[in-house]
matplotlib code that plots the C-alpha trace (Angstrom):
import matplotlib.pyplot as plt

x = [-102.4, -99.5, -100.1, -96.9, -96.8, -99.4, -100.1, -101.2, -103.4, -105.1, -105.7, -107.2, -109.5, -110.6, -111.7, -113.8, -111.3, -110.3, -106.6, -104.4, -100.7, -99.1, -97.2, -100.3, -100.7, -104.5, -106.4, -109.1, -108.1, -108.6, -109.2, -111.7, -112.7, -116.0, -117.6, -119.3, -122.7, -122.4, -122.6, -124.5, -124.2, -126.6, -129.5, -130.4, -133.3, -130.9, -131.9, -129.3, -129.3, -128.3, -124.7, -124.4, -126.4, -124.1, -121.4, -120.1, -119.6, -116.2, -114.9, -112.7, -110.7, -112.2, -110.6, -112.3, -110.6, -109.5, -112.4, -115.0, -115.4, -115.1, -113.3, -111.8, -108.1, -105.1, -101.9, -98.8, -95.2, -94.6, -97.8, -96.9, -93.5, -94.4, -94.2, -96.2, -99.7, -102.0, -105.7, -107.9, -110.0]
y = [204.4, 206.9, 210.0, 211.8, 215.6, 218.3, 218.5, 214.9, 215.6, 218.6, 216.6, 213.7, 216.2, 217.7, 214.2, 213.9, 211.8, 212.3, 212.6, 212.6, 212.6, 209.4, 211.6, 213.1, 212.0, 212.1, 209.0, 209.3, 212.7, 213.5, 216.4, 216.9, 219.7, 221.3, 222.5, 225.9, 224.3, 222.1, 224.9, 228.1, 231.2, 233.9, 233.4, 230.2, 229.7, 229.7, 233.1, 235.8, 238.8, 242.3, 241.7, 238.6, 239.6, 239.2, 237.4, 234.5, 231.2, 229.6, 226.0, 225.3, 222.5, 221.0, 218.6, 215.8, 216.1, 213.4, 214.3, 213.9, 217.5, 219.2, 222.5, 224.7, 223.7, 225.8, 224.2, 224.5, 224.8, 221.2, 219.9, 221.9, 220.3, 216.8, 213.8, 211.4, 212.3, 209.3, 208.6, 208.2, 205.1]
z = [60.8, 60.5, 58.3, 59.1, 59.5, 60.0, 56.2, 56.3, 59.3, 57.6, 54.4, 56.4, 58.3, 55.0, 54.0, 57.1, 59.1, 62.8, 63.6, 66.7, 67.6, 68.9, 71.4, 73.1, 76.7, 76.9, 76.1, 73.6, 72.3, 68.6, 66.2, 63.5, 61.1, 62.0, 58.7, 58.8, 58.2, 61.2, 63.8, 64.3, 66.5, 67.6, 70.1, 71.8, 69.3, 66.4, 65.1, 64.4, 66.7, 65.5, 66.3, 64.1, 60.9, 57.9, 59.8, 57.6, 59.5, 58.8, 59.5, 62.5, 64.1, 67.2, 69.8, 71.7, 75.1, 77.5, 79.8, 77.0, 76.1, 72.7, 72.3, 69.5, 69.0, 68.1, 66.9, 69.0, 67.6, 68.8, 67.0, 63.9, 63.5, 64.8, 62.4, 64.6, 63.3, 62.8, 62.0, 65.1, 65.1]

ax = plt.figure().add_subplot(projection="3d")
ax.plot(x, y, z, "-o")
ax.set_aspect("equal")
plt.show()
């Protein structure tokens, strides 16, 4: 389902939906918003070390990659101006 531009993509992600561009070459790639309460940082046992005490967790955009990974995503100029954004099924 087409959602148009990057504004439509961001709005959809804020509603918990996954989005992608029709023009992306990789199969199965999509983006989603990762809420701050869905991830943690610090030590491997989940506790905060001295370098992280008082650090506020923020949401971020993650991408499911074509090789079945999941990484933080940054918008390119091409993605920013594209009008082929759609909901990912």
